[in-house]
N, C-alpha and C positions, 0 to 999 in steps of 0.2 A: 123415492124421494118426492115429497109433496111440496109444490110451490103455490103460495097464496096468489090469487088473482089469475091463475092459469085455468083456461076452460078444460072441460072434459075432453080428452083426446078422441078424435074421430078417425075413421078410415081415411078420410080426406087429408088429415094431417100427415098420415103416413105416406099417402100418395105424393104430397108436396115435398116431404123429406126425401123420398125416393127420387123424385124428379130432380131435385137440387143435387143429390149425391151423384146421380148419373151424369148430370151436366158437368159437375166438378171433375169427375173421373175422365170424362171425354176431353175436357180441357187439358188435364194432366197428360193423358195419352197423346193428344195432339202436340203438346209442348215437347214431350219426349221425342216424338217423331221429327219435329222441327230441329231439335238439337242434334239428333243423329244425322240428319241430312246436312247439317252445317259442320259435321265432323267432331261433334262433342258427345260426351255422355250427358244424360240429363242432370247428373249431379255436378258435372263441370259447368253446365249452363247455370245451375242454381248458384254455384260458387261465383261465377262472373257477375250475376245479378246482385248478389250479396255485397261484393266488393264495390261495384259501380253505384249501387243504391245506398251505400252507407252515408248517413247524414254527416255534414260538416266537411271542413276543408282537408282534414287529414285522413289518410287511408285507414281502413279498419285493422285492428290487431287480429292475430290468429284466434284469440279467445272470443272476440266479437263475431268473427265469421262462424265459429263453432256455435255460438248462441243463435245466430240467424238461421243456420242450417239444422239446428236441433241435433247436433252431433257432439260426440265426446271430443275432447281436445286432441287426443292421439289420432282419432279417425280424421279429424280436420287436417292435421299435420300431414298425414299420408295423402289425403286428397290434394293438398297444396303441393306436395312433392311431385305427384303425377302431373298436375297442371303446370308446374314450373318446367318439368321435362318436356311438356308439349308446347312450350312457349306461350302460355296463356297468362301466367302471373309471374311476378317476381317478389321476393322478400326484400324488404328494406329495413334498416335500423331506424328507430324513432329518432328524430333530431333532438329531442329533449331528454330521452332516456335510452341509451344504447342497448339496454337489456330487453327493451320492448321491440318485438318484430311486427311490422306492418306488411300488408299485402296490397300490391298494386297490379293493375292490369297492364298487359303489354299492348303494343299497337295492334297486334294480331287479334287479341281478345276484344279490343275496342271495335275493330272492323266487324267481327262476328256478331257482337251485340247490336251494332248499328243495323245489321242485316236481319236479326231475329226480333228485335223489340217492337217495331211498328205493328206487325201482325199479332204479336202477343197482346199488345194494348187493345187492339180491335177485338180480339177474342175475349179479353177481360171485360170489356164493355158489354159484349153479348152475354157473358156469364152474369154480370151485374143485373142486366135486364131480367134474366131468368130468376135470379134471387129476389128481385123486387116483386115479381109476379108470385113467387112461392110465398113470400112473407105476407103479401096482401091477401092471398088465398087463405093462409093459415089464420089471419086475423078475423076473416069473415066466417071461417069454419066453425 
């Protein structure tokens, strides 16, 4: 696939891409380890972030959570089932349409997120700095 305005790829471009992918994977592994130490699976942690980070005043629907996590609806339902059994989330009926199910965090999940999130934000800032360096290097390459 040819893009107009894109320079001829160099070995340096691939080095920058590799550097970013390694950094991204290190962040992911670190995050998985942090979740595990907090008693969560990494997917449960992603679920909690998806529910907490959902924009607006109303809790996300199961379908919205599935979209955020790039999961199929039935896989999301199974994840929510397990998270509900672990006292991390609860299902609630929408106050406007009882057919719609929304997902809320429990107090336990809120405490876990409060514990995990500050370090994650710090690591994301570090990752952003690496990305900025990679992008700047790719532009000059």
